[in-house]
C-alpha positions as CSV (number, residue, x, y, z in Angstrom):
1,X,107.8,123.5,52.1
2,X,110.3,126.2,51.2
3,X,112.5,125.9,48.2
4,X,115.6,125.9,50.4
5,X,114.3,123.0,52.4
6,X,113.5,121.2,49.1
7,X,117.1,121.5,48.0
8,X,118.5,120.6,51.4
9,X,116.4,117.5,51.7
10,X,117.1,116.3,48.2
11,X,120.9,116.9,48.4
12,X,121.4,115.8,51.9
13,X,120.2,112.2,51.5
14,X,117.2,112.6,53.9
15,X,114.9,111.2,51.2
16,X,115.2,109.7,47.8
17,X,111.5,110.3,47.1
18,X,111.6,114.0,46.4
19,X,108.1,114.4,45.0
20,X,106.5,112.5,48.0
21,X,108.3,114.7,50.5
22,X,106.9,117.8,48.9
23,X,103.4,116.3,48.5
24,X,103.3,115.2,52.2
25,X,104.4,118.6,53.5
26,X,102.4,120.6,51.0
27,X,99.1,118.8,50.3
28,X,97.9,121.9,48.4
29,X,100.4,121.5,45.6
30,X,99.2,123.1,42.4
31,X,98.7,121.3,39.1
32,X,97.6,124.3,36.9
33,X,100.2,127.1,37.2
34,X,99.7,129.4,34.2
35,X,102.0,129.3,31.2
36,X,102.5,133.1,31.6
37,X,103.9,132.6,35.2
38,X,106.2,129.8,34.0
39,X,107.3,131.9,31.0
40,X,108.2,134.7,33.3
41,X,110.4,132.4,35.4
42,X,112.1,131.1,32.3
43,X,112.7,134.6,30.8
44,X,114.2,135.8,34.1
45,X,116.6,132.9,34.2
46,X,120.1,132.5,32.7
47,X,120.5,128.8,32.7
48,X,117.9,126.0,32.1
49,X,118.2,122.2,32.2
50,X,115.4,120.2,30.6
51,X,114.7,116.6,31.8
52,X,112.6,114.3,29.5
53,X,111.7,110.8,30.8
54,X,113.9,107.7,30.4
55,X,113.5,105.8,27.2
56,X,112.5,109.0,25.5
57,X,109.7,108.8,23.0
58,X,108.7,111.2,20.3
59,X,106.7,113.4,22.7
60,X,109.4,113.7,25.3
61,X,112.2,114.2,22.8
62,X,110.3,116.5,20.5
63,X,108.9,118.7,23.3
64,X,112.4,119.0,24.9
65,X,114.0,119.9,21.6
66,X,111.5,122.6,20.8
67,X,111.7,124.1,24.3
68,X,115.5,124.1,24.2
69,X,115.6,125.9,20.8
70,X,113.1,128.5,22.1
71,X,115.2,129.2,25.2
72,X,118.3,129.6,23.1
73,X,116.5,132.1,21.0
74,X,116.1,134.1,24.2
75,X,119.9,133.7,24.7
76,X,119.6,131.3,27.6
77,X,122.1,128.6,28.4
78,X,119.9,125.6,27.8
79,X,120.4,121.9,27.4
80,X,118.4,118.7,27.5
81,X,119.9,116.3,30.0
82,X,119.4,112.6,29.2
83,X,120.6,109.3,30.7
84,X,120.2,107.1,27.7
85,X,120.6,107.2,23.9
86,X,118.1,108.9,21.7
87,X,116.3,106.4,19.3
88,X,117.6,106.5,15.8
89,X,114.3,107.7,14.3
90,X,114.3,110.8,16.7
91,X,117.9,111.9,16.2
92,X,116.9,114.3,13.5
93,X,115.7,116.6,16.2
94,X,119.0,116.8,18.1
95,X,120.7,120.0,17.1
96,X,123.4,119.8,19.7
97,X,120.7,120.2,22.4
98,X,121.0,116.8,24.1
99,X,123.8,115.8,26.5
100,X,124.6,113.1,29.0
101,X,127.1,115.4,30.7
102,X,125.8,116.3,34.2
103,X,128.3,119.1,34.5
104,X,127.1,121.0,31.4
105,X,125.4,123.5,33.7
106,X,126.3,123.8,37.3
107,X,123.6,125.0,39.7
108,X,121.0,125.8,37.0
109,X,118.5,128.5,37.6
110,X,115.7,126.3,36.4
111,X,115.2,122.6,36.0
112,X,112.1,121.6,34.0
113,X,110.8,118.0,33.6
114,X,108.9,117.4,30.4
115,X,106.4,114.6,29.7
116,X,107.0,113.1,33.1
117,X,105.7,114.0,36.5
118,X,107.7,111.8,38.9
119,X,111.4,111.7,39.6
120,X,111.4,107.9,39.1
121,X,110.9,108.7,35.5
122,X,114.5,110.1,35.4
123,X,116.1,108.1,38.2
124,X,119.8,108.8,37.5
125,X,119.2,112.5,37.1
126,X,116.9,113.3,40.0
127,X,119.8,114.6,42.2
128,X,120.7,116.9,39.4
129,X,117.1,118.0,39.1
130,X,117.1,119.1,42.8
131,X,120.0,121.5,42.0
132,X,117.6,123.8,40.2
133,X,116.9,127.0,42.0
134,X,113.3,126.7,40.6
135,X,111.7,123.6,39.3
136,X,108.9,123.2,36.7
137,X,106.9,120.2,35.5
138,X,104.9,120.2,32.3
139,X,103.1,116.9,31.6
140,X,99.9,115.3,30.4
141,X,99.9,112.2,32.5
142,X,97.2,111.8,35.1
143,X,99.6,110.1,37.4
144,X,101.8,113.2,37.7
145,X,102.3,114.2,41.3
146,X,102.7,118.0,41.0
147,X,106.0,117.9,42.9
148,X,107.7,121.0,41.4
149,X,107.6,124.7,42.3
150,X,105.5,125.3,39.2
151,X,103.3,122.6,37.6
152,X,101.1,122.4,34.6
153,X,99.6,119.0,34.3
154,X,96.8,118.5,31.8
155,X,95.7,114.9,31.2
156,X,93.2,116.2,28.6
157,X,96.1,117.2,26.3
158,X,96.8,114.7,23.6
159,X,100.6,115.3,24.0
160,X,103.0,117.3,26.1
161,X,104.0,118.9,22.8
162,X,100.7,120.8,22.8
163,X,101.5,122.2,26.2
164,X,105.1,123.1,25.1
165,X,103.6,125.0,22.1
166,X,101.5,127.1,24.5
167,X,104.5,127.7,26.8
168,X,106.6,128.9,23.8
169,X,103.9,131.2,22.8
170,X,103.7,132.6,26.3
171,X,107.5,133.1,26.2
172,X,106.9,135.4,23.3
173,X,109.2,133.3,21.0
174,X,108.2,133.2,17.4
175,X,107.8,129.6,16.3
176,X,110.3,128.6,13.5
177,X,110.4,125.6,11.2
178,X,112.7,123.6,13.5
179,X,110.6,124.1,16.6
180,X,107.4,123.4,14.7
181,X,108.8,120.1,13.3
182,X,109.8,119.0,16.8
183,X,106.4,119.8,18.2
184,X,104.7,118.1,15.2
185,X,106.8,114.9,15.9
186,X,105.8,115.1,19.6
187,X,102.1,115.3,18.7
188,X,102.0,112.8,15.8
189,X,103.8,110.1,17.8
190,X,101.7,110.4,21.0
191,X,98.4,110.4,19.0
192,X,99.3,107.4,16.9
193,X,99.5,109.6,13.8
194,X,96.2,111.3,14.9
195,X,94.4,108.0,15.2
196,X,94.1,107.6,19.0
197,X,91.0,108.8,20.9
198,X,93.1,111.5,22.7
199,X,93.3,113.4,19.4
200,X,91.1,116.5,19.7
201,X,89.9,119.6,17.9
202,X,92.7,121.6,19.7
203,X,95.3,119.0,18.6
204,X,94.4,119.8,14.9
205,X,94.2,123.6,15.6
206,X,97.8,123.6,17.0
207,X,99.1,121.4,14.1
208,X,97.5,124.0,11.7
209,X,99.6,126.7,13.5
210,X,102.7,124.5,13.1
211,X,102.1,124.4,9.3
212,X,102.2,128.2,9.4
213,X,105.8,128.0,10.7
214,X,106.8,126.2,7.5
215,X,107.1,122.6,8.7
216,X,107.6,119.8,6.3
217,X,105.2,117.2,7.8
218,X,106.1,114.6,5.1
219,X,109.9,114.9,5.9
220,X,109.2,114.4,9.6
221,X,106.9,111.4,8.9
222,X,109.7,109.8,6.8
223,X,112.2,110.2,9.7
224,X,109.7,108.9,12.3
225,X,108.1,106.0,10.4
226,X,109.9,105.1,7.2
227,X,113.6,104.5,8.2
228,X,113.1,101.0,9.4
229,X,116.2,98.7,9.4
230,X,116.1,95.1,8.1
231,X,117.3,94.2,11.6
232,X,114.2,95.7,13.1
233,X,111.9,94.0,10.6
234,X,113.4,90.6,11.3
235,X,113.2,91.1,15.1
236,X,109.5,92.2,14.8
237,X,108.7,89.1,12.7
238,X,110.2,86.9,15.5
239,X,108.2,88.8,18.2
240,X,104.9,88.5,16.3
241,X,105.4,84.8,15.8
242,X,105.4,84.4,19.6
243,X,102.2,86.4,20.4
244,X,100.0,85.0,23.2
245,X,96.3,85.6,22.9
246,X,93.9,85.3,25.9
247,X,90.3,86.1,26.9
248,X,88.7,85.1,23.6
249,X,91.1,87.4,21.7
250,X,90.7,90.5,23.9
251,X,94.2,90.3,25.4
252,X,97.4,90.2,23.3
253,X,100.7,89.6,25.1
254,X,104.0,89.9,23.4
255,X,107.6,89.9,24.5
256,X,111.2,90.3,23.5
257,X,114.0,88.5,25.3
258,X,117.7,89.4,25.5
259,X,118.4,86.2,23.6
260,X,116.1,87.3,20.8
261,X,117.9,90.6,20.6
262,X,121.3,88.8,20.3
263,X,119.9,86.5,17.6
264,X,119.0,89.5,15.4
265,X,122.0,91.7,16.5
266,X,119.3,94.2,17.7
267,X,118.7,96.6,20.5
268,X,115.7,97.3,22.7
269,X,114.9,100.4,20.6
270,X,114.4,98.1,17.6
271,X,111.3,96.7,19.4
272,X,109.7,100.1,19.7
273,X,106.2,100.2,18.2
274,X,105.4,96.5,18.5
275,X,102.8,97.2,21.2
276,X,100.8,99.3,18.7
277,X,100.9,96.3,16.3
278,X,99.5,94.1,19.1
279,X,96.8,96.6,19.8
280,X,95.8,96.7,16.1
281,X,94.8,93.1,16.1
282,X,91.1,92.7,15.4
283,X,89.2,92.0,18.6
284,X,92.1,92.9,21.0
285,X,91.1,95.4,23.7
286,X,94.3,95.3,25.8
287,X,97.8,94.8,24.4
288,X,100.9,94.3,26.6
289,X,104.5,94.1,25.4
290,X,107.3,93.0,27.7
291,X,110.9,93.8,27.1
292,X,113.5,91.9,29.1
293,X,116.1,94.2,30.5
294,X,118.6,92.3,32.6
295,X,118.0,89.0,34.5
296,X,115.5,90.4,37.0
297,X,114.0,93.4,35.2
298,X,111.4,93.9,32.5
299,X,110.0,97.1,30.9
300,X,106.3,96.8,30.0
301,X,104.3,98.9,27.5
302,X,100.5,98.7,27.7
303,X,97.8,99.9,25.3
304,X,94.0,99.8,25.4
305,X,91.5,100.1,22.5
306,X,88.0,100.7,23.8
307,X,87.7,98.6,27.0
308,X,90.3,98.6,29.7
309,X,92.2,101.1,31.7
310,X,95.9,100.2,31.4
311,X,97.0,103.0,33.7
312,X,95.6,100.9,36.6
313,X,97.6,97.9,35.4
314,X,100.8,100.0,35.3
315,X,100.1,101.6,38.7
316,X,99.8,98.2,40.3
317,X,103.5,97.7,39.5
318,X,104.6,101.3,40.4
319,X,104.2,102.7,36.9
320,X,101.7,105.0,35.4
321,X,100.4,106.7,32.3
322,X,97.0,107.2,30.6
323,X,93.8,105.2,30.4
324,X,94.8,104.0,26.9
325,X,98.6,104.1,27.1
326,X,100.8,103.3,30.1
327,X,104.0,101.6,31.2
328,X,106.0,100.3,34.1
329,X,109.2,98.5,35.0
330,X,108.8,95.2,36.9
331,X,111.7,93.6,38.8
332,X,111.0,90.0,38.0
333,X,112.3,87.6,35.3
334,X,110.6,87.5,31.9
335,X,108.2,84.6,32.6
336,X,107.2,85.9,36.0
337,X,106.5,89.3,34.4
338,X,104.4,87.8,31.7
339,X,102.3,85.9,34.2
340,X,101.9,89.0,36.4
341,X,100.9,91.2,33.6
342,X,98.5,88.6,32.2
343,X,96.7,88.3,35.6
344,X,96.3,92.0,36.0
345,X,95.2,92.6,32.4
346,X,92.6,89.8,32.7
347,X,91.4,91.3,36.0
348,X,91.2,94.7,34.3
349,X,89.1,93.4,31.4
350,X,86.8,91.6,33.8
351,X,86.2,94.8,35.8
352,X,85.4,96.8,32.7
353,X,83.0,94.2,31.5
354,X,81.2,94.4,34.8
355,X,81.2,98.2,34.6
356,X,83.4,98.5,37.7
């Protein structure tokens, strides 16, 4: 499918499912374009818009911030376009890079999605994404569809931050302290502070290079993990008091309702990190945390320890992610969502125990 056809279809309303259109007409879509080729595209451009996924986490925000700074060092007009607020503990990385203004760059030369491989992960911005003369996807999720002109998708990478580090090197930009700290934040959050099984030798080798740029890892860790409000503590205590345990302790299910948020004068972002607490419970193999978001919509975070493949649970509801970390949005009320997730999680555990 030609680039012109891509833009015409996306802008003309013939399809809302941009990545599926490309995949259907170009079944040979590539997932491993070289960093050098993508760097050449970026260096030849004048304007670049960066698209992290909705509900940006440390990897999405950190990767985007580092790439934006690198592009500006090359004198490019570069911004990170978001559709929701940046979590408080990640705001230290926003050096006037992030914007919700869709008109900040008109007809960008390049649109690049970071830490997401499907347009449904940036739903309000997908039309804007289609305006890019060239599109790039850099991601580490196995569910990525390879829908862009250039794609580098590496499920073996612990974080997209590792891939952004390689891209910046390919661009010939010298890593500075600010970029290094943003990439460090990306990697440490997506590896559970280097505790998760996705952490590799390469992860530590890249982090060692980040130290050479002068990063203050302690200062970053304080921003990420040690600026917890009393409001968040009280909300978390309420959530943890309502945990539901199933399958002889192998499944932990938690939730936060809008009523609970009002009770503690809290926001959804104050519930971030709870799923990791559920996963840490001794004996738990799968943890699921459900966040009510409107009357008929819930966001679900899923984590696995040793057994279980939570990406399959997420995919059953139109979401995706990794074997050990995934998520989805379910258009049901809170109780219906809890029942649906419980059923799929128990099914997943049973399949793993049978070796399926």
